[in-house]
DOFIFI-62448 format. One line per field, with one value per residue: residue number from 1; x, z, y of N, C-alpha, C in turn. Coordinates in Angstrom, 3 decimals, m for minus. Example, Ala and Ser with C-alpha at 12.3 -4.5 7.8 and 13.67 -1.06 7.14 Angstrom:
<recs>
vexke = 1, 2;
nX = 13.190, 12.850;
nZ = 7.800, 7.080;
nY = m5.690, m2.250;
caX = 12.300, 13.670;
caZ = 7.800, 7.140;
caY = m4.500, m1.060;
cX = 13.200, 12.900;
cZ = 7.800, 7.870;
cY = m3.300, 0.030;
</recs>
This chain:
<recs>
vexke = 1, 2, 3, 4, 5, 6, 7, 8, 9, 10, 11, 12, 13, 14, 15, 16, 17, 18, 19, 20, 21, 22, 23, 24, 25, 26, 27, 28, 29, 30, 31, 32, 33, 34, 35, 36, 37, 38, 39, 40, 41, 42, 43, 44, 45, 46, 47, 48, 49, 50, 51, 52, 53, 54, 55, 56, 57, 58, 59, 60, 61, 62, 63, 64, 65, 66, 67, 68, 69, 70, 71, 72, 73, 74, 75, 76, 77, 78, 79, 80, 81, 82, 83, 84, 85, 86, 87, 88, 89, 90, 91, 92, 93, 94, 95, 96, 97, 98, 99, 100, 101, 102, 103, 104, 105, 106;
nX = m59.778, m59.910, m58.200, m56.759, m56.003, m53.736, m52.996, m50.348, m49.577, m47.777, m48.611, m47.894, m48.790, m49.939, m50.930, m52.519, m53.318, m56.432, m58.289, m61.720, m63.818, m61.710, m60.263, m59.334, m57.397, m55.901, m55.197, m53.453, m51.535, m50.420, m49.328, m47.289, m47.927, m47.015, m47.782, m50.090, m50.694, m52.268, m52.381, m54.110, m54.917, m57.262, m59.482, m60.799, m59.859, m57.749, m57.157, m55.102, m55.302, m56.302, m57.792, m58.790, m61.367, m61.483, m63.331, m64.833, m65.299, m66.976, m69.680, m69.506, m68.183, m69.218, m70.831, m69.488, m70.101, m71.923, m70.271, m67.758, m67.467, m67.419, m64.951, m63.102, m63.491, m62.517, m59.896, m58.338, m55.570, m54.671, m55.945, m59.441, m61.961, m65.095, m64.746, m63.219, m62.241, m61.958, m59.523, m59.781, m62.437, m63.487, m64.424, m63.423, m65.101, m66.523, m66.925, m65.037, m62.766, m60.062, m60.669, m59.662, m57.794, m56.750, m53.901, m53.439, m50.770, m49.810;
nZ = m174.328, m176.974, m180.077, m182.044, m185.333, m186.830, m189.795, m191.798, m194.284, m195.990, m195.873, m193.796, m191.096, m187.676, m184.843, m181.848, m178.253, m177.005, m174.595, m173.800, m174.500, m174.536, m176.513, m179.963, m180.649, m178.165, m177.840, m180.072, m179.474, m177.127, m177.850, m179.561, m182.375, m185.583, m187.149, m185.762, m183.774, m181.922, m180.905, m179.568, m177.422, m177.542, m177.694, m179.960, m181.673, m183.502, m185.527, m185.742, m185.423, m187.368, m188.997, m191.072, m191.203, m192.054, m194.805, m194.425, m191.762, m191.266, m190.533, m187.908, m186.467, m185.228, m187.068, m188.072, m186.043, m186.448, m185.601, m185.522, m188.264, m189.281, m188.102, m189.335, m191.972, m191.976, m190.547, m191.267, m192.933, m196.119, m197.971, m197.575, m196.809, m197.122, m195.214, m193.278, m190.003, m186.729, m184.549, m181.772, m181.357, m181.613, m180.034, m178.552, m178.867, m177.366, m179.259, m181.169, m181.892, m183.983, m185.635, m188.277, m188.947, m191.084, m191.101, m192.369, m194.416, m193.933;
nY = m18.035, m15.915, m16.110, m13.623, m12.839, m10.868, m9.445, m8.360, m5.782, m7.081, m9.678, m11.165, m13.068, m12.778, m14.416, m13.636, m13.781, m12.686, m10.866, m11.264, m8.410, m6.661, m3.992, m4.065, m2.410, m2.181, m4.828, m5.194, m3.008, m3.943, m6.236, m5.498, m5.154, m4.226, m1.079, m0.306, 2.259, 3.681, 6.403, 8.238, 6.818, 5.381, 7.047, 7.670, 9.697, 10.034, 8.142, 6.303, 3.666, 2.258, m0.549, m3.310, m5.374, m8.696, m9.907, m12.459, m12.352, m10.318, m10.416, m11.314, m9.386, m6.388, m3.741, m0.569, 2.392, 5.666, 7.786, 6.634, 6.129, 8.727, 9.706, 7.974, 8.738, 11.349, 11.325, 9.076, 8.054, 7.071, 4.114, 3.741, 1.381, m0.231, m2.137, m1.047, m0.160, 1.351, 0.277, 0.723, 0.911, m1.564, m4.377, m7.263, m10.337, m13.247, m15.255, m14.978, m16.352, m16.726, m14.633, m12.456, m9.630, m6.945, m4.989, m2.058, m0.795, 2.294;
caX = m59.406, m59.932, m57.022, m56.982, m54.942, m53.380, m52.185, m49.679, m49.684, m46.865, m49.201, m47.343, m49.902, m49.571, m52.031, m52.275, m54.472, m57.119, m59.355, m63.033, m64.066, m60.572, m60.292, m58.333, m56.143, m55.182, m54.572, m52.373, m50.490, m49.886, m48.529, m46.350, m48.275, m46.587, m48.815, m51.147, m50.106, m53.219, m51.761, m54.964, m55.285, m58.582, m60.519, m61.422, m59.515, m56.503, m57.107, m53.920, m55.530, m57.022, m57.702, m59.800, m61.918, m61.549, m64.730, m65.450, m65.642, m67.828, m71.000, m69.214, m67.706, m70.238, m70.653, m69.014, m71.189, m71.842, m69.275, m66.617, m67.467, m66.944, m63.525, m62.403, m63.483, m61.714, m58.646, m57.601, m54.758, m54.591, m57.314, m60.558, m62.949, m66.294, m64.308, m62.412, m62.677, m60.913, m59.394, m60.174, m63.907, m63.843, m64.184, m63.344, m66.272, m66.092, m67.041, m64.024, m61.473, m59.584, m60.882, m58.541, m57.926, m55.560, m53.327, m52.951, m49.445, m50.171;
caZ = m174.742, m178.505, m180.735, m183.090, m186.415, m187.434, m191.129, m192.246, m195.641, m196.618, m195.792, m192.537, m190.103, m186.248, m183.967, m180.435, m177.430, m176.666, m173.605, m174.252, m174.112, m174.919, m177.813, m180.849, m180.504, m176.903, m178.139, m180.955, m178.835, m176.033, m178.560, m180.517, m183.697, m186.321, m187.822, m184.908, m182.807, m180.883, m180.296, m178.700, m176.306, m177.641, m177.571, m181.320, m182.157, m184.256, m186.690, m185.945, m185.146, m188.517, m189.335, m191.966, m190.746, m193.211, m195.206, m193.798, m190.297, m191.199, m189.741, m186.542, m185.893, m185.367, m188.001, m187.454, m185.815, m187.258, m185.158, m185.944, m189.702, m189.454, m187.789, m190.398, m193.202, m191.715, m189.972, m191.589, m194.130, m197.002, m198.487, m196.625, m197.517, m196.205, m194.058, m192.384, m188.620, m185.801, m183.580, m180.453, m181.236, m182.017, m178.762, m178.718, m178.347, m176.924, m180.368, m182.088, m181.939, m185.399, m186.340, m188.903, m189.324, m191.863, m190.703, m193.689, m194.274, m194.480;
caY = m16.735, m15.969, m15.707, m12.664, m12.882, m9.587, m9.660, m7.147, m5.503, m8.015, m10.904, m11.880, m13.180, m13.114, m14.630, m13.398, m14.122, m11.426, m11.065, m10.780, m7.149, m5.812, m3.357, m4.617, m1.417, m2.482, m6.126, m4.907, m2.368, m4.819, m7.349, m4.934, m5.355, m3.053, m0.380, 0.093, 3.186, 4.153, 7.627, 8.949, 6.082, 4.811, 8.145, 7.846, 10.967, 10.069, 7.190, 5.513, 2.169, 1.663, m1.952, m3.764, m6.675, m9.550, m10.187, m13.638, m12.066, m9.117, m10.585, m11.551, m8.143, m5.278, m2.611, 0.789, 3.332, 6.785, 8.523, 5.983, 6.370, 10.103, 9.755, 7.190, 9.529, 12.582, 11.231, 7.940, 8.155, 5.762, 3.616, 3.318, 0.488, m0.601, m3.052, m0.272, 0.107, 1.856, m0.857, 1.200, 0.716, m2.995, m5.036, m8.751, m11.112, m14.636, m16.086, m14.377, m17.085, m16.823, m13.435, m11.861, m8.251, m6.529, m3.723, m1.398, m0.025, 3.714;
cX = m59.238, m58.548, m57.382, m55.780, m54.794, m52.567, m51.773, m49.885, m48.827, m47.453, m48.794, m48.575, m49.252, m50.719, m51.640, m53.553, m55.138, m58.221, m60.695, m63.346, m62.889, m60.730, m59.215, m57.183, m55.330, m54.454, m53.329, m51.192, m49.694, m49.024, m47.542, m46.627, m47.926, m47.765, m49.964, m50.445, m51.011, m52.785, m52.748, m55.448, m56.632, m59.739, m61.181, m61.087, m58.317, m56.517, m55.886, m53.978, m56.411, m56.778, m58.760, m60.201, m61.949, m62.950, m65.446, m65.875, m66.590, m69.080, m70.726, m68.833, m68.762, m69.858, m70.129, m70.253, m70.944, m70.614, m67.990, m66.433, m66.973, m65.451, m62.775, m62.365, m62.600, m60.245, m57.743, m56.840, m54.814, m55.992, m58.294, m61.512, m64.091, m65.870, m63.439, m63.082, m61.587, m60.782, m59.791, m61.740, m64.490, m63.345, m64.281, m64.598, m65.850, m66.194, m66.000, m62.849, m61.213, m59.918, m59.725, m58.899, m56.539, m55.130, m52.690, m51.605, m49.719, m49.027;
cZ = m176.268, m178.898, m181.941, m183.995, m186.973, m188.687, m191.672, m193.802, m196.496, m196.615, m194.599, m191.517, m188.669, m185.431, m182.506, m179.643, m177.149, m175.639, m174.142, m173.658, m174.368, m176.295, m178.749, m180.902, m179.306, m177.170, m178.865, m180.303, m177.844, m176.617, m179.566, m181.995, m184.556, m187.081, m186.979, m183.753, m181.635, m180.157, m179.341, m177.526, m176.457, m177.600, m178.875, m181.864, m182.969, m185.490, m186.821, m185.486, m186.175, m188.912, m190.425, m191.462, m192.042, m193.423, m194.579, m192.267, m190.162, m190.373, m188.293, m185.720, m186.195, m186.412, m187.316, m187.225, m186.614, m186.783, m185.556, m187.467, m190.039, m189.147, m188.853, m191.697, m193.140, m191.485, m190.552, m192.921, m194.831, m197.387, m197.393, m197.485, m196.605, m195.038, m193.042, m191.084, m187.862, m184.696, m182.170, m180.305, m181.431, m180.675, m178.928, m178.071, m178.148, m178.172, m181.512, m182.380, m183.537, m186.193, m187.037, m189.279, m190.113, m191.205, m191.910, m193.429, m194.865, m193.944;
cY = m16.810, m15.560, m14.795, m12.779, m11.479, m9.978, m8.374, m6.962, m6.550, m9.406, m11.731, m11.848, m13.379, m13.269, m14.426, m13.546, m12.716, m11.818, m10.478, m9.345, m6.133, m5.278, m4.018, m3.715, m1.867, m3.762, m5.879, m4.180, m3.277, m6.019, m6.831, m5.222, m4.087, m2.505, 0.082, 0.916, 3.438, 5.426, 8.254, 8.101, 5.440, 5.829, 8.411, 9.218, 11.106, 9.229, 6.297, 3.999, 1.577, 0.302, m2.175, m5.175, m7.553, m9.894, m11.293, m13.349, m10.875, m9.258, m10.839, m10.199, m7.082, m4.250, m1.444, 1.669, 4.633, 7.670, 8.029, 6.275, 7.845, 10.295, 9.127, 8.075, 10.711, 12.286, 10.090, 8.254, 6.890, 5.293, 3.147, 2.541, 0.277, m1.596, m2.362, m0.048, 0.759, 0.787, m0.557, 1.016, m0.610, m3.766, m6.571, m9.439, m12.596, m15.626, m15.689, m15.134, m17.306, m15.584, m12.842, m10.468, m7.842, m5.215, m3.067, m0.704, 1.324, 4.616;
</recs>
């Protein structure tokens, strides 16, 4: 079971177990990660699961799709970067042990 490291805006790191195939939004919500609300339940309709994939993991985690990019552009509050993703659209892979994502404080 891969461990995902969620990094808060204050630099606090929290590593949690994640099942392969599970969305990062679900992992975060199930582990009470602050800053991830997932208000729409993973329907890509709210932007409350905004994360940033750390640069060193960019090649491991798939790029955002066009629909996701549109939602990020329209619904995400705060700073959006090329590393921005919606946690509901990022699904854990078996090779992801140690993947780090930042939870922006917005």
